[in-house]
C-alpha positions in Angstrom: 15.8 2.8 -8.1 12.1 2.8 -9.1 9.6 5.3 -7.8 6.8 3.2 -6.2 4.6 6.1 -5.2 1.1 5.7 -6.8 0.1 8.6 -9.0 -3.1 9.3 -7.1 -4.3 10.6 -3.7 -5.8 8.4 -1.0 -8.1 8.9 1.9 -7.8 6.4 4.7 -10.0 5.8 7.8 -8.6 4.1 10.9 -10.6 3.4 14.1 -8.8 3.3 17.4 -10.9 1.4 20.0 -11.7 2.8 23.3 -9.3 2.1 26.1 -9.8 2.0 29.9 -9.3 5.8 30.2 -9.9 7.0 26.6 -12.9 7.0 24.3 -12.8 5.4 20.8 -11.5 7.7 18.1 -11.3 7.7 14.3 -8.3 8.9 12.3 -8.9 10.1 8.8 -5.9 10.9 6.6 -5.4 12.2 3.1 -2.1 11.2 1.4 -1.4 13.2 -1.7 0.4 11.8 -4.7 3.3 13.9 -3.7 3.5 12.0 -0.4 2.2 14.9 1.8 -0.1 13.5 4.5 -2.8 15.4 6.3 -4.3 13.7 9.3 -7.0 14.5 11.9 -8.2 12.4 14.8 -11.6 12.9 16.5 -14.2 11.0 18.5 -16.1 8.3 16.5 -19.3 10.5 16.6 -17.6 12.8 14.0 -16.4 10.0 11.7 -18.9 10.5 8.8 -18.9 14.3 8.7 -15.1 14.3 9.0 -14.8 11.8 6.1 -17.0 13.9 3.9 -15.1 17.0 4.8 -11.9 15.4 3.7 -13.4 14.1 0.4 -15.1 17.4 -0.4 -11.9 19.5 0.4 -9.4 17.2 -1.2 -11.4 15.8 -4.2 -14.3 18.3 -4.7 -16.9 15.5 -4.3 -20.0 16.1 -2.2 -22.5 13.5 -0.8 -26.0 13.4 -2.2 -28.9 12.9 0.2 
């Protein structure tokens, strides 16, 4: 059987719309090349800082103003 795991890490962003009794949230996940997945879900107000935290922590990249 072939290994179809890509040889790279991926950061994904998923928005969960607001419901009747819950606010909208954003889920940001880092999936390592090894298959290990690290996920965090927060209110949408935290989406951009949370994204950059993952990118900085996982890849060592920082945003420029």
